[in-house]
N, C-alpha and C positions, 0 to 999 in steps of 0.2 A: 671736669668729667670725674666720674665716681664709679667704683666697682661695687658689685652687689653679690651675694652670696650665690645668684644663679650664674654670674660669669665664672667662678672658681668651679661651681658644682658641674658645669659643662664637662670638664674634663676629667671628673670622677665616675667612671664606669667599668663595667667588666671587660667591655668588648671594644675595640677601637677598627679591627680588620671587618671590611664588609662580608668577607667569606664567613667570619665568626658569627657576625649579625644574621646573616641569612639563615644560617645553621640554629642558632639558639633564641634570637629574637627577631623574626623576619618581620613581624609585624610594626615594629618601631623604627625601622631602617629610615622611612620617608622622613619622621618626626625628627630623628636625630640629623638629618641632612639639614631639614628646615632650619633647625634652632642654630646649629652652625654658622650656617649662612647668614643668619639674622646677627647675631653676635661679632661673627669677622667683621661683617659690614661696621658695626659700630666700633670696632678694635681699627680698621683700617682709618676712620675718623679719628679717635684719639691718636695713632700714631702719627697723623698729620697735624694734629693740633700741638703736639708734644715739641714739634720743630720750630712753631713759632715762636718768636723773640730769642732765638738762638743763633749762634753765628758761627758761619765757615762751613756748615755740613750742607750737604747737597740733599737732594729728593730721597726719602725713607723708599727702603724696599721691605715688601711685606710677604710674609711666607704664606703660601695658600692654606687652608684650611684641611685639605687633603692631597694626597700624592696620588690618587687615582684608587690604591688600593685599601685605604683605611682613611681614618679621620685622624687629626692629630691630638696628641697628648698635651699640647700647649699652644699658645700663639706666639708667634715670633716676628720681630722686625729689627732692622738695622739702620744705622746712619753712618754715612761716611764723609769725608772731607770732600769738598768741591773738587779739590784739585787730586784727591785720592781714591778715586773710583775705581782705580786698577789693583789696589792692594789689598789685601785679605784682613788685614789689621780694621776694626770698626767698634763702633759703640752700639751695642744692642739693648734690646728692651723684651722680656719675656713673662707671658703670664701661664700658670698651669694650677694645679688644683691647689695648691699649699702656700704660695707665694708670688709676689710680682718683682721682679729683677730689673735693675738698669746695671750695664756693666761693659768693661774694655774686653773684647773678643777677639781671637785668632779665628777667622773662618777656614777651618782646615779643608773643607770640601773643596774651596776654590784657590788653595794655597798653590796648586800647580801654575795657575794663570797669572799669580801675584808678581807684581814689580818688585816688591819688597820680601824679605826672608823671612822666616820664622825667627832667626837670629836678630834680626832687625827688630821684631815686634817684642820679644823679650827685653829689649832695652829697658823699657818702661820701669821694671823692677828696681833698678839702681836708683832711680829718681823719686821714689816714694819719701823718703824724708825731706826732699827740696820741694816737693809739692804740698806736701803737708805743711811746712813752714811757710813758703811763699803765700798760698792760698788760705791759710787760718784753716785747713779743714778739719771738721767735725770727726775724730778718728772713731769715734764711737756708733757712727751712722755706717760705717763700712765694713765688708768683710772682703776676704781672700778665699778663693776655692779653686777645685781642679775640674778639668772638663770631665773627670770619671764622677758622673754624677750618683751611681751607685755605691761608692765607696762611703762609710759611716763618718769616716774623719777628714771628709774633703773639705771642709769649711770651717775658717776660725774667723773670729774678730781681727779687725786690723789692728787693734791694740796689742793682742795676742800674738800675732804676727810679728809686731815690732820687737817684741820681747824676745822673739826666736826666729830671725829672719832667715836662717838657715834650714828652717823645717821643711819647705818644699825646695830646697836648692837643687836636689838632685831631677828634678822635673825640668829646670831650665835648657837642660840639652835634648831634652824628648819631645819633638813636637806632634807627637800623637797624644800627648798626656800635657796640658799646658796649664798655665796659672790665669785665673780670673780675678778682677779688682771690681768693685761695683757695691750697690745696695741689694741686699735682700729683704724685702718687706715683708712680713707673714700676713698671710689673710686677714688674721685678725686685727692687725694694724691698718692694713690696707682698706677693710671696710670702712674705717674712722675717717679715711681721708676724703674731703671734699672735692678738692681739685689735685688729683694727681699728676695733671698734665707740669704742675708748677714744680713740683717735687723731681719730675723727670729732665726739666729744661734746666733746674738750678745743677743738678748731678750730672747732665751730658755737658754743661760748660765746665765743670769741675774736672771731669774725666779727660776733658780737650788737652789739658796740659799734659797728662801721662799719653793720650792718643797722638799729640806731636812728637813723643820721644820713639815712637815706633816707627818713624822714618829711616830711609837709608840715607847718611849724610856722606857717603862716599862720590 
């Protein structure tokens, strides 16, 4: 399955809140809803397709295209281990107007109900060198970034991070601002990929190594 310009353009809009649309573009509301529904249905199929031929992950969860008062600025879904459905750690995928992402994530919204803690989750950081060595990871394909998306310097290549591993060190004790690791594929590069599910599957299985380190071993 592949992405097209229209998939990214869906999120490139001036208004996301229905209140704003009613005020400024009332004639477009039904068209926006219809387009979101069509592309979200295709997204759900893609999410399910990505899980095929992977190992250890349970049924994916797909975020709705609307929360009732606005349409989303992205499509998002996540995968958890079959035996780890009660943990806030996960592997997620996200599509926005600029890029497509596959990454290890801490679901802060569900952290209060998680059987594992944020301290358990961030254990993955110390296993990165081992992960690269054991799985022969292509370092150039991966990035490290923070959960503060609006910060201009919140993303670095994994190679750069390895040269300065203390760069985000202060974040490891802050559960409201955490580190992510994964692949950020620009729109321009994503449009060239014919079978994106193959990249997702490979990345999921690579990230599964670090994901396994987010468990509580006590």
